[in-house]
N, CA, C and O atoms as a GROMACS GRO file, in nm:
protein
  380
    1MET      N    1  10.229  11.133   8.308
    1MET     CA    2  10.278  11.234   8.426
    1MET      C    3  10.384  11.182   8.491
    1MET      O    4  10.383  11.060   8.504
    2PRO      N    5  10.494  11.256   8.545
    2PRO     CA    6  10.607  11.163   8.663
    2PRO      C    7  10.555  11.153   8.788
    2PRO      O    8  10.472  11.230   8.837
    3GLN      N    9  10.589  11.085   8.824
    3GLN     CA   10  10.508  11.068   8.977
    3GLN      C   11  10.591  11.140   9.068
    3GLN      O   12  10.701  11.163   9.018
    4LYS      N   13  10.576  11.188   9.197
    4LYS     CA   14  10.588  11.259   9.281
    4LYS      C   15  10.618  11.164   9.404
    4LYS      O   16  10.530  11.084   9.436
    5PHE      N   17  10.733  11.169   9.473
    5PHE     CA   18  10.741  11.076   9.603
    5PHE      C   19  10.763  11.189   9.733
    5PHE      O   20  10.802  11.305   9.719
    6VAL      N   21  10.719  11.106   9.889
    6VAL     CA   22  10.746  11.196   9.939
    6VAL      C   23  10.809  11.076  10.046
    6VAL      O   24  10.774  10.959  10.059
    7TRP      N   25  10.906  11.146  10.109
    7TRP     CA   26  11.006  11.034  10.115
    7TRP      C   27  10.987  11.086  10.351
    7TRP      O   28  11.009  11.197  10.399
    8LEU      N   29  10.948  10.975  10.419
    8LEU     CA   30  10.927  10.982  10.538
    8LEU      C   31  10.986  10.902  10.638
    8LEU      O   32  10.994  10.784  10.605
    9ARG      N   33  11.045  10.938  10.786
    9ARG     CA   34  11.201  10.909  10.835
    9ARG      C   35  11.104  10.837  10.999
    9ARG      O   36  11.092  10.877  11.115
   10ARG      N   37  11.078  10.775  10.959
   10ARG     CA   38  10.992  10.645  11.041
   10ARG      C   39  11.112  10.581  11.145
   10ARG      O   40  11.192  10.518  11.076
   11CYS      N   41  11.151  10.578  11.293
   11CYS     CA   42  11.197  10.496  11.312
   11CYS      C   43  11.350  10.472  11.253
   11CYS      O   44  11.382  10.353  11.256
   12GLY      N   45  11.419  10.534  11.216
   12GLY     CA   46  11.549  10.536  11.130
   12GLY      C   47  11.505  10.477  11.034
   12GLY      O   48  11.602  10.457  10.960
   13GLU      N   49  11.414  10.436  10.988
   13GLU     CA   50  11.364  10.363  10.843
   13GLU      C   51  11.368  10.442  10.731
   13GLU      O   52  11.385  10.552  10.784
   14ILE      N   53  11.361  10.474  10.547
   14ILE     CA   54  11.281  10.577  10.503
   14ILE      C   55  11.131  10.454  10.454
   14ILE      O   56  11.099  10.340  10.423
   15VAL      N   57  11.103  10.540  10.471
   15VAL     CA   58  10.925  10.489  10.377
   15VAL      C   59  10.962  10.567  10.274
   15VAL      O   60  11.052  10.649  10.290
   16VAL      N   61  10.897  10.552  10.152
   16VAL     CA   62  10.882  10.581  10.018
   16VAL      C   63  10.737  10.554   9.971
   16VAL      O   64  10.683  10.451   9.931
   17ILE      N   65  10.680  10.713   9.993
   17ILE     CA   66  10.506  10.684   9.950
   17ILE      C   67  10.485  10.719   9.800
   17ILE      O   68  10.447  10.836   9.806
   18ALA      N   69  10.487  10.695   9.710
   18ALA     CA   70  10.460  10.712   9.584
   18ALA      C   71  10.312  10.776   9.541
   18ALA      O   72  10.210  10.708   9.550
   19CYS      N   73  10.311  10.887   9.504
   19CYS     CA   74  10.211  10.963   9.505
   19CYS      C   75  10.132  11.014   9.397
   19CYS      O   76  10.156  11.132   9.372
   20ALA      N   77  10.046  10.960   9.327
   20ALA     CA   78   9.964  10.958   9.147
   20ALA      C   79   9.899  11.022   9.213
   20ALA      O   80   9.810  10.937   9.206
   21LEU      N   81   9.833  11.135   9.309
   21LEU     CA   82   9.736  11.215   9.303
   21LEU      C   83   9.725  11.279   9.176
   21LEU      O   84   9.619  11.253   9.118
   22ALA      N   85   9.796  11.348   9.121
   22ALA     CA   86   9.740  11.427   9.011
   22ALA      C   87   9.626  11.349   8.926
   22ALA      O   88   9.521  11.399   8.885
   23SER      N   89   9.668  11.223   8.910
   23SER     CA   90   9.655  11.170   8.806
   23SER      C   91   9.500  11.084   8.842
   23SER      O   92   9.410  11.053   8.764
   24ALA      N   93   9.511  11.063   8.989
   24ALA     CA   94   9.446  10.968   9.063
   24ALA      C   95   9.296  11.070   9.084
   24ALA      O   96   9.189  11.017   9.056
   25LEU      N   97   9.299  11.204   9.131
   25LEU     CA   98   9.162  11.281   9.156
   25LEU      C   99   9.118  11.348   8.990
   25LEU      O  100   9.186  11.372   8.891
   26PRO      N  101   8.937  11.363   9.029
   26PRO     CA  102   8.894  11.371   8.903
   26PRO      C  103   8.964  11.508   8.822
   26PRO      O  104   9.033  11.583   8.892
   27ALA      N  105   8.949  11.533   8.699
   27ALA     CA  106   9.049  11.641   8.662
   27ALA      C  107   8.986  11.772   8.684
   27ALA      O  108   9.048  11.874   8.653
   28ALA      N  109   8.818  11.781   8.757
   28ALA     CA  110   8.793  11.925   8.762
   28ALA      C  111   8.837  11.923   8.918
   28ALA      O  112   8.808  12.028   8.975
   29ALA      N  113   8.878  11.861   8.971
   29ALA     CA  114   8.928  11.878   9.068
   29ALA      C  115   9.079  11.937   9.093
   29ALA      O  116   9.091  12.005   9.195
   30GLU      N  117   9.166  11.923   9.030
   30GLU     CA  118   9.253  12.052   9.010
   30GLU      C  119   9.307  12.096   9.112
   30GLU      O  120   9.333  12.216   9.108
   31LEU      N  121   9.337  12.036   9.213
   31LEU     CA  122   9.464  12.036   9.316
   31LEU      C  123   9.604  12.112   9.332
   31LEU      O  124   9.710  12.056   9.303
   32SER      N  125   9.596  12.241   9.379
   32SER     CA  126   9.713  12.290   9.350
   32SER      C  127   9.805  12.195   9.421
   32SER      O  128   9.766  12.105   9.495
   33ALA      N  129   9.975  12.232   9.380
   33ALA     CA  130  10.082  12.186   9.463
   33ALA      C  131  10.027  12.211   9.587
   33ALA      O  132   9.966  12.111   9.623
   34VAL      N  133  10.019  12.330   9.696
   34VAL     CA  134  10.035  12.299   9.802
   34VAL      C  135   9.902  12.239   9.871
   34VAL      O  136   9.906  12.189   9.983
   35ASP      N  137   9.811  12.247   9.811
   35ASP     CA  138   9.698  12.111   9.825
   35ASP      C  139   9.709  11.974   9.833
   35ASP      O  140   9.666  11.910   9.930
   36ARG      N  141   9.764  11.923   9.735
   36ARG     CA  142   9.833  11.799   9.754
   36ARG      C  143   9.949  11.771   9.833
   36ARG      O  144   9.996  11.658   9.842
   37GLU      N  145   9.994  11.865   9.887
   37GLU     CA  146  10.140  11.842   9.956
   37GLU      C  147  10.047  11.854  10.120
   37GLU      O  148  10.072  11.783  10.217
   38ALA      N  149   9.956  11.943  10.115
   38ALA     CA  150   9.894  11.925  10.262
   38ALA      C  151   9.810  11.792  10.283
   38ALA      O  152   9.759  11.783  10.395
   39ILE      N  153   9.796  11.729  10.231
   39ILE     CA  154   9.710  11.624  10.196
   39ILE      C  155   9.798  11.497  10.237
   39ILE      O  156   9.784  11.417  10.329
   40GLU      N  157   9.892  11.507  10.138
   40GLU     CA  158  10.015  11.448  10.182
   40GLU      C  159  10.052  11.428  10.347
   40GLU      O  160  10.084  11.327  10.409
   41ALA      N  161  10.035  11.552  10.386
   41ALA     CA  162  10.120  11.579  10.503
   41ALA      C  163  10.026  11.484  10.590
   41ALA      O  164  10.068  11.383  10.648
   42ALA      N  165   9.921  11.519  10.590
   42ALA     CA  166   9.807  11.487  10.633
   42ALA      C  167   9.818  11.329  10.677
   42ALA      O  168   9.852  11.282  10.786
   43PHE      N  169   9.778  11.264  10.559
   43PHE     CA  170   9.792  11.149  10.508
   43PHE      C  171   9.955  11.064  10.640
   43PHE      O  172   9.963  10.980  10.730
   44ALA      N  173  10.024  11.133  10.584
   44ALA     CA  174  10.182  11.081  10.647
   44ALA      C  175  10.157  11.073  10.828
   44ALA      O  176  10.187  10.979  10.901
   45ARG      N  177  10.092  11.206  10.868
   45ARG     CA  178  10.054  11.205  11.012
   45ARG      C  179   9.961  11.151  11.086
   45ARG      O  180   9.971  11.151  11.208
   46ALA      N  181   9.854  11.096  11.021
   46ALA     CA  182   9.793  10.957  11.040
   46ALA      C  183   9.851  10.901  11.061
   46ALA      O  184   9.851  10.879  11.183
   47ASP      N  185   9.960  10.818  10.977
   47ASP     CA  186  10.023  10.653  10.948
   47ASP      C  187  10.099  10.726  11.038
   47ASP      O  188  10.193  10.805  11.027
   48THR      N  189  10.010  10.664  11.162
   48THR     CA  190  10.136  10.625  11.285
   48THR      C  191  10.232  10.525  11.295
   48THR      O  192  10.336  10.526  11.362
   49ASN      N  193  10.185  10.432  11.217
   49ASN     CA  194  10.275  10.320  11.234
   49ASN      C  195  10.353  10.296  11.066
   49ASN      O  196  10.414  10.204  11.010
   50GLY      N  197  10.319  10.404  11.037
   50GLY     CA  198  10.383  10.417  10.904
   50GLY      C  199  10.424  10.313  10.799
   50GLY      O  200  10.539  10.302  10.757
   51ASP      N  201  10.300  10.222  10.752
   51ASP     CA  202  10.277  10.137  10.699
   51ASP      C  203  10.206  10.180  10.518
   51ASP      O  204  10.146  10.122  10.427
   52GLY      N  205  10.255  10.309  10.546
   52GLY     CA  206  10.172  10.365  10.396
   52GLY      C  207   9.991  10.324  10.380
   52GLY      O  208   9.942  10.296  10.271
   53LYS      N  209   9.923  10.329  10.489
   53LYS     CA  210   9.796  10.290  10.449
   53LYS      C  211   9.717  10.324  10.621
   53LYS      O  212   9.769  10.288  10.726
   54LEU      N  213   9.602  10.390  10.613
   54LEU     CA  214   9.579  10.452  10.716
   54LEU      C  215   9.427  10.315  10.786
   54LEU      O  216   9.322  10.289  10.726
   55SER      N  217   9.476  10.252  10.932
   55SER     CA  218   9.358  10.168  10.935
   55SER      C  219   9.215  10.282  10.984
   55SER      O  220   9.213  10.405  10.976
   56ARG      N  221   9.131  10.211  11.023
   56ARG     CA  222   9.001  10.247  11.122
   56ARG      C  223   9.054  10.320  11.136
   56ARG      O  224   9.048  10.421  11.065
   57ASP      N  225   9.180  10.299  11.293
   57ASP     CA  226   9.168  10.359  11.379
   57ASP      C  227   9.229  10.465  11.384
   57ASP      O  228   9.192  10.553  11.462
   58GLU      N  229   9.361  10.487  11.282
   58GLU     CA  230   9.436  10.601  11.219
   58GLU      C  231   9.335  10.654  11.153
   58GLU      O  232   9.375  10.763  11.112
   59ALA      N  233   9.218  10.634  11.117
   59ALA     CA  234   9.123  10.712  11.008
   59ALA      C  235   9.090  10.827  11.139
   59ALA      O  236   9.098  10.940  11.093
   60GLN      N  237   9.052  10.828  11.307
   60GLN     CA  238   8.992  10.890  11.351
   60GLN      C  239   9.045  10.982  11.390
   60GLN      O  240   8.978  11.056  11.462
   61ARG      N  241   9.146  11.010  11.368
   61ARG     CA  242   9.216  11.167  11.373
   61ARG      C  243   9.118  11.246  11.275
   61ARG      O  244   9.102  11.366  11.295
   62PHE      N  245   9.064  11.194  11.188
   62PHE     CA  246   8.984  11.269  11.099
   62PHE      C  247   8.835  11.239  11.094
   62PHE      O  248   8.787  11.135  11.050
   63PRO      N  249   8.774  11.332  11.138
   63PRO     CA  250   8.599  11.239  11.185
   63PRO      C  251   8.558  11.326  11.047
   63PRO      O  252   8.439  11.342  11.070
   64GLU      N  253   8.582  11.388  10.927
   64GLU     CA  254   8.532  11.342  10.804
   64GLU      C  255   8.568  11.251  10.735
   64GLU      O  256   8.508  11.220  10.632
   65ILE      N  257   8.653  11.201  10.770
   65ILE     CA  258   8.737  11.060  10.654
   65ILE      C  259   8.659  10.954  10.758
   65ILE      O  260   8.590  10.863  10.711
   66ALA      N  261   8.672  10.968  10.876
   66ALA     CA  262   8.654  10.863  10.935
   66ALA      C  263   8.501  10.796  10.909
   66ALA      O  264   8.471  10.679  10.882
   67ALA      N  265   8.398  10.943  10.934
   67ALA     CA  266   8.267  10.875  10.935
   67ALA      C  267   8.185  10.854  10.769
   67ALA      O  268   8.064  10.849  10.747
   68ARG      N  269   8.345  10.841  10.634
   68ARG     CA  270   8.292  10.798  10.512
   68ARG      C  271   8.430  10.665  10.522
   68ARG      O  272   8.470  10.630  10.411
   69PHE      N  273   8.471  10.624  10.596
   69PHE     CA  274   8.564  10.485  10.590
   69PHE      C  275   8.523  10.379  10.451
   69PHE      O  276   8.574  10.356  10.342
   70ASP      N  277   8.431  10.343  10.506
   70ASP     CA  278   8.373  10.200  10.422
   70ASP      C  279   8.312  10.283  10.266
   70ASP      O  280   8.303  10.214  10.165
   71GLU      N  281   8.286  10.391  10.264
   71GLU     CA  282   8.241  10.464  10.094
   71GLU      C  283   8.390  10.485  10.072
   71GLU      O  284   8.412  10.464   9.953
   72LEU      N  285   8.518  10.523  10.145
   72LEU     CA  286   8.634  10.570  10.070
   72LEU      C  287   8.722  10.448  10.056
   72LEU      O  288   8.823  10.436   9.986
   73ASP      N  289   8.658  10.348  10.148
   73ASP     CA  290   8.784  10.227  10.129
   73ASP      C  291   8.761  10.174  10.009
   73ASP      O  292   8.689  10.077  10.028
   74ARG      N  293   8.793  10.190   9.851
   74ARG     CA  294   8.713  10.151   9.756
   74ARG      C  295   8.737   9.990   9.696
   74ARG      O  296   8.675   9.924   9.612
   75ASP      N  297   8.866   9.959   9.789
   75ASP     CA  298   8.902   9.808   9.724
   75ASP      C  299   8.898   9.744   9.846
   75ASP      O  300   8.974   9.650   9.869
   76ARG      N  301   8.825   9.779   9.919
   76ARG     CA  302   8.760   9.685  10.046
   76ARG      C  303   8.881   9.625  10.153
   76ARG      O  304   8.878   9.513  10.202
   77ASP      N  305   8.953   9.693  10.169
   77ASP     CA  306   9.071   9.597  10.200
   77ASP      C  307   9.081   9.611  10.353
   77ASP      O  308   9.158   9.545  10.422
   78GLY      N  309   9.001   9.698  10.396
   78GLY     CA  310   9.001   9.762  10.543
   78GLY      C  311   9.083   9.831  10.599
   78GLY      O  312   9.088   9.830  10.722
   79PHE      N  313   9.178   9.915  10.517
   79PHE     CA  314   9.266  10.065  10.500
   79PHE      C  315   9.240  10.138  10.338
   79PHE      O  316   9.214  10.117  10.220
   80LEU      N  317   9.267  10.237  10.439
   80LEU     CA  318   9.257  10.339  10.316
   80LEU      C  319   9.409  10.411  10.272
   80LEU      O  320   9.473  10.488  10.343
   81SER      N  321   9.441  10.372  10.154
   81SER     CA  322   9.552  10.440  10.080
   81SER      C  323   9.543  10.589  10.026
   81SER      O  324   9.440  10.656  10.017
   82LEU      N  325   9.681  10.630   9.987
   82LEU     CA  326   9.707  10.786  10.014
   82LEU      C  327   9.622  10.856   9.874
   82LEU      O  328   9.614  10.974   9.842
   83ILE      N  329   9.555  10.715   9.797
   83ILE     CA  330   9.500  10.811   9.692
   83ILE      C  331   9.366  10.795   9.790
   83ILE      O  332   9.328  10.897   9.847
   84GLU      N  333   9.301  10.681   9.810
   84GLU     CA  334   9.168  10.705   9.847
   84GLU      C  335   9.151  10.803   9.962
   84GLU      O  336   9.032  10.827   9.978
   85PHE      N  337   9.232  10.869  10.049
   85PHE     CA  338   9.247  10.935  10.172
   85PHE      C  339   9.200  11.039  10.126
   85PHE      O  340   9.105  11.100  10.175
   86SER      N  341   9.274  11.077  10.004
   86SER     CA  342   9.239  11.207   9.968
   86SER      C  343   9.116  11.238   9.826
   86SER      O  344   9.070  11.349   9.803
   87VAL      N  345   9.093  11.156   9.774
   87VAL     CA  346   8.959  11.156   9.762
   87VAL      C  347   8.842  11.211   9.881
   87VAL      O  348   8.789  11.321   9.865
   88GLY      N  349   8.814  11.134   9.985
   88GLY     CA  350   8.774  11.199  10.061
   88GLY      C  351   8.820  11.328  10.135
   88GLY      O  352   8.733  11.382  10.203
   89ALA      N  353   8.944  11.389  10.132
   89ALA     CA  354   9.015  11.483  10.204
   89ALA      C  355   8.975  11.610  10.120
   89ALA      O  356   8.992  11.723  10.166
   90THR      N  357   8.910  11.583   9.969
   90THR     CA  358   8.945  11.722   9.858
   90THR      C  359   8.797  11.763   9.869
   90THR      O  360   8.704  11.682   9.864
   91PRO      N  361   8.783  11.883   9.883
   91PRO     CA  362   8.593  11.846   9.896
   91PRO      C  363   8.542  11.861   9.771
   91PRO      O  364   8.624  11.894   9.686
   92PRO      N  365   8.430  11.847   9.736
   92PRO     CA  366   8.349  11.820   9.594
   92PRO      C  367   8.370  11.916   9.532
   92PRO      O  368   8.388  12.030   9.574
   93VAL      N  369   8.370  11.881   9.436
   93VAL     CA  370   8.370  12.016   9.256
   93VAL      C  371   8.245  12.038   9.250
   93VAL      O  372   8.169  11.945   9.222
   94ARG      N  373   8.184  12.204   9.283
   94ARG     CA  374   8.074  12.242   9.227
   94ARG      C  375   8.061  12.273   9.086
   94ARG      O  376   8.152  12.322   9.019
   95GLN      N  377   7.921  12.236   9.032
   95GLN     CA  378   7.910  12.280   8.896
   95GLN      C  379   7.799  12.419   8.880
   95GLN      O  380   7.778  12.469   8.770
   0.00000   0.00000   0.00000
């Protein structure tokens, strides 16, 4: 599956975030393109320093994400990647 790239302009620099949301999320989640774009945009707004990851402080913008920060930080690096963020920003699938 081809990756989608989101281009952000911050302080005169161009930052590229490779988005592999479609393959990273559970197949049952099946987010629409609009939902994926909304998650990517929310992540970009919260990433105030433009480093492509959310610190615990940056995650405070989303109380639901901040409350689950440790659970979502799957690689335990102290930051949320776009994929980790998207898992928390996606409502659980109901069966």
